[in-house]
C-alpha positions in Angstrom: 73.1 -241.2 123.1 69.7 -240.4 121.5 69.7 -237.7 118.8 67.7 -234.7 119.9 65.1 -233.2 117.7 65.9 -229.7 116.5 63.9 -226.8 117.9 63.4 -223.3 116.7 62.2 -220.1 118.3 58.5 -219.6 118.9 56.7 -216.5 117.3 56.7 -214.9 120.8 60.5 -215.4 121.1 61.0 -214.0 117.6 58.9 -210.9 118.4 60.8 -210.3 121.7 64.2 -210.6 120.0 63.1 -208.3 117.2 65.8 -209.4 114.7 66.9 -207.1 111.9 65.5 -207.7 108.4 66.4 -211.0 106.8 67.3 -212.9 110.0 65.5 -216.1 110.7 65.8 -218.3 113.8 68.2 -221.2 113.5 67.2 -224.8 114.3 69.1 -226.1 117.3 69.4 -229.5 118.7 71.7 -228.3 121.5 70.0 -227.8 124.9 72.8 -225.5 126.0 72.6 -223.4 122.9 68.8 -223.3 123.1 68.8 -221.9 126.6 71.1 -219.1 125.5 69.2 -218.1 122.4 67.3 -217.7 120.3 70.1 -217.3 117.7 69.2 -216.0 114.2 70.9 -216.3 110.8 70.7 -214.5 107.5 72.5 -215.1 104.2 74.0 -212.1 102.5 76.3 -211.7 99.4 79.2 -212.0 101.9 78.0 -215.3 103.4 76.1 -216.2 106.5 75.7 -213.9 109.5 74.4 -215.0 112.9 73.1 -212.8 115.7 71.1 -212.5 118.8 69.4 -209.7 120.9 71.2 -209.2 124.2 68.7 -209.9 126.9 68.8 -209.2 130.7 69.9 -212.9 131.3 73.0 -212.2 129.2 74.3 -209.3 131.3 77.2 -209.5 133.8 77.6 -207.6 137.1 79.2 -204.7 135.2 76.2 -204.1 133.1 77.6 -205.5 129.8 77.0 -208.7 127.9 78.8 -211.5 129.9 82.0 -212.8 128.3 80.7 -216.3 128.7 77.7 -215.5 126.5 79.9 -213.9 123.9 82.1 -217.0 123.9 79.0 -219.3 123.6 77.8 -217.2 120.6 81.3 -217.3 119.2 81.4 -221.1 119.3 78.0 -221.3 117.6 79.2 -218.7 115.0 82.4 -220.5 114.2 80.6 -223.8 113.9 78.4 -222.2 111.2 81.5 -221.7 109.0 82.6 -225.3 109.6 79.4 -226.5 107.9 80.6 -224.8 104.8 83.5 -227.2 104.3 82.8 -230.3 106.5 79.9 -232.6 107.3 78.9 -233.1 110.9 79.5 -234.3 113.4 82.4 -232.1 114.6 83.6 -230.8 117.9 85.4 -227.7 119.1 89.0 -228.6 120.0 90.2 -225.1 120.8 88.7 -221.6 120.8 90.4 -218.3 121.6 88.3 -215.1 122.1 89.6 -211.6 122.2 87.2 -209.1 123.9 87.5 -205.7 122.2 84.6 -203.7 123.4 81.4 -204.0 125.5 77.9 -204.8 124.3 74.7 -203.9 126.2 71.2 -205.1 126.9 68.9 -204.5 124.0 71.7 -204.4 121.4 71.9 -206.7 118.4 75.2 -208.6 118.4 76.0 -210.3 115.1 79.0 -211.9 113.5 80.5 -213.7 110.5 83.1 -216.5 110.3 85.2 -218.2 107.7 86.7 -221.7 107.7 89.6 -223.5 106.0 90.7 -227.1 105.9 93.6 -227.5 108.3 94.3 -231.2 107.3 93.9 -234.4 109.2 90.2 -233.8 109.8 90.8 -230.4 111.4 89.1 -227.2 110.4 90.5 -223.7 111.3 88.0 -220.9 111.7 88.1 -217.2 112.3 85.2 -214.9 113.2 84.3 -211.3 114.1 81.4 -210.0 116.3 79.9 -206.6 116.0 77.3 -204.3 117.5 76.1 -201.4 115.3 79.5 -201.1 113.5 81.5 -201.5 116.7 83.8 -204.5 117.0 82.9 -206.4 120.2 85.1 -209.5 119.9 87.1 -211.7 117.6 87.4 -215.5 117.9 89.4 -218.2 116.3 89.1 -221.9 116.7 90.0 -225.4 115.7 87.3 -228.0 115.1 87.8 -231.8 114.7 85.5 -233.6 112.2 84.4 -236.9 113.9 84.0 -240.0 111.9 81.5 -242.4 113.5 82.4 -246.0 113.5 80.3 -248.1 111.1 
């Protein structure tokens, strides 16, 4: 499979998302992730934070951010922490998401995650997602580091 060139948000996309101070658009080589973004990242004393502005395309029939979008973001967020302790490529083996509260169009949803070596090429990760101090969801996952054949 050919490797995709990473893409980043255009100035127009950045202006529309209006990220909080310090957030920069991530590079993405995932067509799926790209279609659901842009996703932004900033580095703080506590580590990396990722976030996105909830757009109309992210809203479910009930008027809140769709659980599938929250899970997509959670997977991207958890993978961020895997990079702290493992080299790519790696894949998501399992992810559990607990939905705690709603998030709405126009709000900035952000999160942080931490990872630890689980042995045998596995990495365990936990993350929290927030909107304006409200907890929206938590997620935990297990990632497998893939070793390519020489």
